RORORO-265020 format. One record per residue: residue in three letters; x, z, y of N, C-alpha, C in turn. Coordinates in pm, whole numbers, plus 50000, padded with zeros to 5 digits. Layout:
alaXZYXZYXZY...
END
This chain:
met491977629142897493057626042816493807616242893thr495057614342864495957604742932496127591442882asp495697589142774495467575442705494607566442786ser495157554142783494357544142846492757542242772his492517547242677491047547242620490427559842646ala490867567042747490167580942773489367580342877ser488737570442922487777567343026486287571542963ser485987569542838484877572242780484607588142758pro483387591942770483077605742725483477610642605ala483277601742500483857607242369485247608942366ser485927600842435487387601442429487897614942500ser487247617742608487497630242704487207641142627gln486337642342525485897654942466486687656442328gly487207646342273487997645842152489457640142170phe489717632742071491007626842057490877610842080ser491617606642132491467590742188491847580342054ser491407568042082491617558841967493177555741928ser493927558642049495407558042023495907568141944phe495437579941969495717593241889495487590441745trp494277586941708493967583541577494787572441516ser494627563541563495387550641537497057552241515ala497647559341591498867563941573499237572641456asn498377583241454498367594441323497847587641186ile496827580241177496427572441075497467561241030ser498247555441123499327545841071500467553741037glu500747565941071501737574941005501377580040864leu500127581440853499717584740716500017571440628phe499697560440667500127547440575501617547740560glu502407549640672503817549140667504377559740582arg503877570540569504357580840469504007576340330ile502817571740299502467567840165503287556340133ala503767546640228504777537140189506227541340149phe506627551940250508017556540250507997565740138tyr507237575040099507337584239998506927578939868gly506277567039871506037558939760507347552239701met507947547139796509187540039771510567549239718thr510607559339809511867567639819512067572839665pro511117580439615511477586739478511647575739371met511007563139386511347551339292512507544939313leu513237546439435514297537639463515497539539346val515757550539318516907552539219516367547239087val515197550739039514557543738928514727528138918tyr514137523339027514227508139039515677503439031leu516667508639092518127503139091518537504438968thr518217515938877518847515838741518027509038639glu516877507638669515847501938571515777486138579ala515677481938706515317467838729516707460638784arg517637468038824518887460438897520137462638833gly519917471838725521207474638633522407482938696phe522067490438811523087498838864523207512738773asp524457518238763524607529438697523987540638786ala523777552938736523067562738802523867567538918asp525227570738906526137573139015525897565239147thr525917552239117525907541839226524457542939301ala523467543239200522257543039258521797557039334ile522247566739297521987579239365522847579839503ala524027573939495524857571939627523957562839719ile523667553939684522747543339768521607550839828gly520777558339735519657567239781520067576139894gly521407584239857521967592539974522217586040101asn522927575640100523227565940219522077561540298phe521077558040225519787553940272519047564940351gly519327575740305518577590240380519527593340497leu520727590140487521837592640602521477581540714ala521177568840672520847559340795519747562340840thr518697566140785517287568940821517237580640911tyr517777592240886517697602440964518827605141078gly519887597741043521017597141137520567587641249leu519777575741227519377568241328518257575341425ala517577584541354516587591541416517127598241553ala518317602341554518997608641677518917599041793ile518907587241774518817577841885517487571241909ser516617572441812515417563741804514427569441921gly514467581541962513567585842062513967579442188phe515267576642204515747571642323515427554642321val515547548742217515047533642197513517533542221ala512707542242176511287543042203511027543142339asp511677551642402511217553542556511727541142640ser512667534842592513237522942653512187512342633leu511737510242506510967498742491509427500542524gly508957513742517507717516242540507097519242395tyr506087528642386505707532542238505147521942164arg504117514442233503427503942151504397492942102arg505357487242191506287478142137507347482942032ala507627495642042508457502341963507767503841829leu506617509241842505797511241707505607498441616leu505307486741701505037472841636506277468941575leu507407471141652508777467841587509117477141452ala508767488441487509057499041349508307491741241tyr506947491141248506227486541128506457472841080gly507027463741173507457451341125508647452341057leu509567460241111510817463241024510517468340885leu509687479340875509297485840748508687475040655thr507767467040700507167457240626508067446240546leu509047442140667510017433340612510947439940504gly511377451640535512457458640465511937460640330tyr510747465140323510157469240179510197456840098ala509437446740138509537434740071510757427340032leu511897428440128513087422640086513727431839965thr513577445339988514137453139883513577449639751gly512527446939746511907444239623512277431139537gln512947423139645513317409239595514917409139589ala515707419139634516967419139652517667421839525his518907416039494519657416739364520887423939377ser521727417639484523167422939492523057435339571ser524247441139564524377455739640524337451739793leu524817441539830524717438339986523327435740033ala522627429139948521347425639996520477438739994ile520457447139891519887458339890520097467339999met521407467940029521657477040140521227472140268gly521377458940276520827452640410519167454740422ser518587453340320517207454540337516737469640347leu517587478040292517277494140301517637497140447leu518637490440519519007494140648517857491340749cys516997480240689515917476040794514807486440782val514457490040654513607503140635514017513540727ala515407516940708515857528040783515647528240930leu515907514740992515617513741134514117516741156gly513247509241089511967512241117511227526241116ala511797532240993511307545940962511797557741061ser513047554941126513627562641215512887562541364leu512357551241383511517549141511510177555141502val509487555141391508107559141379507927575741443lys508747584341360508397598341389508407603041547pro509327598341622509357603341753508287595641836ile507757585641801506827577941867505347584941857ile505187588041724503957596541682503947608441754thr504867616241730505037630941794504907629341935gly505447618742010505437617642157504047613442180thr503417604642110502017601242135500977614642129val501217624042046500557635742040500957644242157gln502107645142194502597652142311502047648042434lys502057632742462501587629642583500047627042583gly499597623742488498067618442461497027630942442cys497587644342453496467655342409496687664542536ser495727670242578495847680842679496347692742595glu496707701942695497467713442655496577724342565ser495467721342589494367731342507494257723942358arg494617711342352494247705242214495497699742144arg496747703242205497987697442166498437705542015ala498087717542017498277724841874497447718441772ile496237716041799495387709941701495967695841660gly496427688041749496867675641751498197675941653phe498927685041690500007685641596499777687941448ser498677697241437498217702641297497817691541218ile496917682241289496447668841231497597660841182tyr498507660241277499637649841256500367655841118tyr500887668241105501637674341008500797672240869thr499457675440883498597673740761498687660440712leu498467650840793498417636740739499797632640679val500957636640743502267633640692502327638040545asn501897650440524502107658340394501027651840290ile499987646140333498867638740243499627625740221gly500207618440312500937607740264502147608540177gly502797620840187503757625940098503337628739961phe502117632339939501367635839824500927622739753leu500307615639833499627601439769500747592139729gly501757589839808502787580339800503487580339654pro503917592039612504697591239465503597588939375asn502507592439381501487592139263500987576039270leu500907570239389500627556039387501587548639322ser502817550639371504037542739321504337545239169ala504127556739106504237558038961503387549238901gln502157548138939501127541538865501387525838879val501927522039000502147506639024503327504238926arg504427511938920505697509738836505057508738684ser504287518838631503747517038508503187506138472arg502407500338553501457488538522502057475838562phe502817475038658503217461438711504847461238729gly505627472238704506877472338718507547477238852ala508807480838858509437487138967509427478639091glu509617464839058509707456439182508417456039274leu507137457439212505957457839264505667471439356val506357480139337506547494839412506677488839555phe507657481039577508127476239713507067467439775val506477460139692505437450539751504337458239793thr503947470139724502837478439765503117485839901ser504497490539896504987498040023504827486740134ala505357474140116505247464440240503767463740251gly502747461440172501457460540206500817471140289val501237483340247500777496740318501487496040471gly502587492340479503137490840611502477480040689leu502267470440637501497459940724500197464140755leu499357471840686498167477540741498297485540852ala499407493140851499717501940983500107492441102leu500837482441068501097473041193499737468141240val498807463241150497457459141199496937468441280leu496907482541224496007491741288496627496341432val497937494141450498407495241579498357484741679leu498357474141620498037459541705496697459341759phe495737466241698494297463441741493887475941809phe494457487341771493877501141832494917508741927tyr496157506441904496907516341975497307510542125arg497237518142216497567516042354498727525042416glu499447521842498500577529442550500037543942608pro500367555742550500017568142621500387569042771leu499747573142853500157574742997500457591143023glu501277593143119501587605843161501357608943304ser500777617743345500547621343494501737624343585asp502787630343511503937632643558505277627543479pro505507615243443506447610443353507827613443394ala508567617743293510027620143307510727609943322pro511827609443401512597597643427513357593543291lys513527581543276514117575143134515647579143140arg516087584743036517547587643027518377575042993arg519637575643051520497563243063521277565342929val521977554542884522747555242773523877563942777ser524637564842903525617574242939525327587242921glu524027591642961523467606242927523387609442785phe522847600142714522717603742542524307603742491leu525027594542529526337596942471527237609242507gly526927612742635527497625042684526887638942617asp525527638142581524947648242520525627648942361phe525717637742313526157637142169527467641542158gly528507638442276529717642842263529697659742271arg529027665242350528867678142366528347685342248val527327679742171527097684542035528127683741925val528637673441905529767673041800531197678741838ser531077684141962532407690841994532347706842009asn530977710341962530417724941979530777730141809pro532007738541793532247740441674531067748641590lys530467757641666529497767041610528217758741560leu527877748541648526647740441620527017732741495val528197726241501528427716841403528577723341264thr529147737641265529177745041160527657748141094leu526927751841189525427753341168524767739941111phe524977731641150524447718841113524877715640971leu526357716040934526727714040801526107725040688leu525947735740725525417746940654523857743440622val523277740940722521737735140693521787722740617ala522777716140638522867702540565522847706040408gly523497716440370523657720740227522167722240187trp521337728740268520097732140205519277718040195trp519397709140288518607696440285519217687940139ser520357690540119520987683039992520167686339869met519747698539876518627702539753517417694039772phe516957692939886515807685439914515907670939863phe517007664639889517287649339856517577648239711ala517947660339647518067658539504516797655339439phe515767661839502514397657139456513927643039449met514607634839560514417620239588515327613539500asn516287617139482517487607739415517727611539271val517597623939240517937627839102516907632438998leu515927639139077514737642638985514027632738931pro513777619838988513017609538902513817605738777leu515267606038778515887600838660515837611838548tyr515877623538607515867636738516514387636338444leu513227635138513512047633738459511807620538374arg512457610838409512187598238312513087598938195asp514367602838208515347600138098515477614238007asp515347625338082515657636838005514377644537961leu513347644738037512077650737996511147642437943gln511367627437990510647617837925509097620837951val508777621938064507407625438089506547612338121ser505277614038113504427603538141504407597438267pro504157583138294504097577838426503347586038536trp502217592638492501717600038592502337612238642leu502927619738548503767631038584505087626238657leu505527615738631506767609338726506567609838866gly505277605038896504587605439023504207620639086phe503517625338999502817639239030503787649539057val504877651138969505687662538986506597662839126pro507087651539166507797652139289506847655039407ser505437649139396504447650839511503937664839527leu504277674839422503827688639438504447695539564glu505507691339595506177694839722505327693839850ser504747683239877503827679239987502517687139964leu501957686639820500707694139794500837708639836ala501857714239806502137727939824502097729839995val502687721840038502587723240189501317721940266ile500687712440205499177710640252498357723540231cys498447729940115497607739540075498207754140149leu499487755740147500047770340169500807771540317gln500817759940389501657760740514501207772340617val499787771740623499267781240730499417796040679val499207797540561499267812140502500717815940506val501657807240472502987811440497503447813640618gly503027805540719503287808440872502667819940910ile501717825040875501127835940926502017848540872ala502457847740736503137857040668504507860340730val505147849040777506457850340844506467850141005arg505387849341059505417846541206506167856941272lys506327870441237506887880741312508447881841269met509217874541167510327875441134511327869341237gln512527875641239513487870341320513947857241274pro513997846841351514287832741320515517831141218phe516637837941234517817837941151517337842941017lys516767854341017516347861440887515517851440795ala514687846040875513607837840822514327823840755ile515277819440828516007808740779516867812340651leu517477824140666518207828040545517417829140429leu516367836340458515237836940324514817825040298ala514567813740369514237802140313515107795040235val516357795440267517627789740183517807795940061leu517597809040069517717817239926516537813939845leu515327814439903514137812039822514077797239747ser514457786939833514627774439796515697771439689ser516897778339698517977778439612517217783939467gly516557795639474515947799839361515047790639286gly514307784239369513407775639308514077763539245val515277758939300516057748539221516807754839106ala517217766639118517997771638999516807774038889leu515647777938920514507778938817514367765338728met514437754038794514337742438713515477740338604gly516557747538615517647746638518517497756738407val516497765138424516437776238321516047768538184met515067760338172514727753538038514247739638077pro514617728737983514317716038011512777712137998leu512027718738072510477717338057509967711738193val508877701738186508327698238300507717711238394gln507217721238320506547732238390507527739638478phe508817740938422509767746838499510057739738623ala510227725538605510667716838719509377717738827ala508087718938779507137719238881507177732838949leu507237741938882507257755538934508477758339055gly509707751938998510747752439079510577744339233ile509747733039197509447725739314508447733139413val507537740539369506737747939446507407758139523ile508307765439442509117776839523509887771639625phe510537759739589511357754039701510547751039822ala509307745539802508487743239909508147755339980leu508017766639917507727778040002508947781540092gly510087779840034511287781140141511297771440262glu510897758540225510687748940322509777751740441met508547758140404507637761740487508177772040590ile508847781140528509457791940612510687785740691tyr511397777140664512397771740734511847763440843ser510887753040814510187746540916509417753241032ala509077766340996508427775141104509407781941196his510667781541175511757790541237512987781941273phe513267770741220514497764741245514577758941390tyr513617754341447513657749541597513607760241676his512967771941633512957783241726514517789641727tyr515087789441617516467794341603517417786741679leu517117771441668518047763741739517997766041902gly516737768141937516517769742078517147784142119asn517057792742049517567806142079519257803942100ile519997796242010521537796742014521837786242141ala520927778442172521387766942269521707775042390pro522847769942463523207773442606522007771842700lys522087777942806521017776842909521087763042965gly519807755442957519947743543016519977731942912gln520367735042793520697726842690519787726942574val518647733642565517737734542470517227720142430gly516637712742516516547699942498517427691642417met518537691642454519707684742402519827688742256tyr519817702342238519917706442089518857702442007met517617701142049516407698041977516567683341940gly517097675242047517357659242019518107656441900phe518937664841867519797662341743519527669741626ala518427675541615517967683641493517997676641370phe517887661341393517717653641272519077650841202leu520177656341258521517652841204521727661841079pro521267673641074521527680740936520747675140823ile519817666140857518887661940756519677649240697ala520157640840797521027631140770522287635340663leu523067644240736524167650240642523827654140523gly522607660340504522017666440371521777655140273ser521197643040328521077632240246522357626040207phe523357625140278524637620440250525377629040145ile525317640440168525907650640067525267650039936ser523987649239938523247646039802523707634039735gly523997622439809524167612339744525697610539677gln526687620239758527927620139695527977628439583ile527437640139594527557651239489526577647339363gly525487641539396524317642239302524777633239174gly525637623339195525757613739067526667622238990pro528007627639041529037634638964528227647238885ile527197655238965526897666938910525957661938789ala525097653138803524247647538705525057642438591asn525997636138634526917630238508527557639838425leu528167651938479528577660938416527707668838314phe526467671738385525647680838288524857672138185arg524467659038217523657650038145524437644338042asn525667639838081526297629237983527387636237899arg528227644637976529387651537917529127665237851leu528357672537906527907686237852526687684737776gln525937676837800524497673437721523527684237744val523657689537850522707700637910521957696538032pro521227685238037520847679838166520117690438252glu519247699838201518667709938283519527718338375met520857718438321521677728738391522407723838534met522137708638533522607704538660521947710138769trp520717714338760519937722538876520637734338926phe521347740238845522257752538877523157747238970gly523767734138960524967728139050524297728139185phe523127720939173522487719739328522157733039376ala521597738839314521367753939370522427762339420ser523657760039372524837766939405525167761639560val525017748639578525097745539719524307752839814gly522947755839782522217762739862522597776739883val523297783239767523887796939777524977796839876val525827787639862526877786139955526537786240096ser525607777140126524947774640258524417788740319ala523637796240232523097809340279524277818440315leu525427818740227526427827840252527097823640393gly527287809840409527907805840529526807808940653leu525747807140642524777810540750524997825740780tyr524987834640682525137849040718526367851940772leu527577845640739528687846640793528957841140941leu528127831140967528077824241098527537835341195thr526427840441156525667848641241526427862941264arg527027866041138527617879441150528977878341251phe529447867241270530717865941362530287858841492thr528977857841505528647851541668527957863441739lys528327861941871527837873741959526397874141951pro525937885741934524547887841922523687882242049glu524197883542171523457877842275523087861842275ser523837853842188523737840942177522597837742068his522007850242001521147846041890519927854441919ala519477857042036518347864442068516907856842000ala516317867941934515147865341858513897860241958
END
C-alpha cells in the first residue's frame, strides 16, 4: 500500500487505516447530507415560514453550489493536501449544519448552506482520490465498490434518521443531528487519516491551467449541449429532494416513518440491484444505455403521477433508480468516447457540471410546476408528469445530438 500506515503486514494484505477512516467518514457525511437535504424544504416551510416556491428554489440553488463547486474542489484538495482539505471539509459541514438549524433570515440561511456546499464539494474528490492513490491496482476495483456501497448506505440511513428526528424533536434538530454526525467524521479523520502517498505523483495543476480547461469546456457547443440535456435528467432526481417531501407530507399525508423511507428507496435500490443491472447492461453501447436510462427514469417519474398513492410514488422511485444505475454505469464511458484525444481527463473533471445545472433547473421549475398542479388545478399527483416531460425532452435531445454528430466522435 502507498499509505503512510502501510508498513504493517496487516495493512499490506488489506486496506489501510486511512482507506477505512476516509470511507467510514464518507458514510457519516452521506448520512448527514442526505439526512438534511430531503428535510431542507420541509424545514424552510414548516419552521421558517417560507412559501413552497421559495423553499424549492433555495434547495435548487444549494445543489447548484454544492455540485458546481465540485468542479474546482479537486484542484483545491490537491493544493491543500488531502488530510488538511478533509479536516477543512468536515469542519465546514459541521459548522454549516449547525448554523442552518439556527438561522432565520434568507441571507443567514443561504450563507450557512453555502458553508455546507463548500464542505460537501470537497469530500468526494478526496475520498475517491484516497481510494485511487491508496489501493494497489489489483484492489482498486474492490476499493471503489466499498466506497459506492457505503455512499448508498448513507443515502438510505440519512433520510430515515432525519424523519424520525423531525417527528420527535422538530425540524431544527435535523440540522443539529447532521452537525453531530459531521463532527464524528471530523474526529475520525483527525485521529486515523494520514495523507496517501504516491510512488509517481503527478505535478500539481496551476490555476491558469484549470481556467484554460474550463474555458475550453464552456466554449465547446456539443459538450455544453450534452451537459444541458443530461441536466434535464438530473432535474428529475432533484425533484425527489426538493418537491417529493412536500408531496408526501401535504398531499399524501404519510406517516413520519414513510416521509423518510420513501425517498431513501432510491439508495436502497442501488444497494440491492447495482451489480445485477451493471451486468445486464455491460455490453450496451454507452449512448444507447444513457438514452435507455433517461427514458426509464422518466417513466418512473411519470408513474408517480398516475394515482395519488404512496405505493405509486415508491414504485416510481425504484424504477427511476434503475435508470440511474444504467446511467452511472455508462455516462463516464460515453463522456470519454466523445472527448478529443488528450482531453479525456479534462472532460471527466467537469462531469459534475450537469448535476449542478440539474439542481438549478429543478429549483427554478419545481415551484411553478408544483404550484400549478397542487394549488391551481388541485391534482397534485399530476405534477410528476410535468417533471417527467423534462426527461422526455432530454431523451429526444440526446437522440438528436448523436444523430447529427459524426459517428467517429462517438466510438463505443
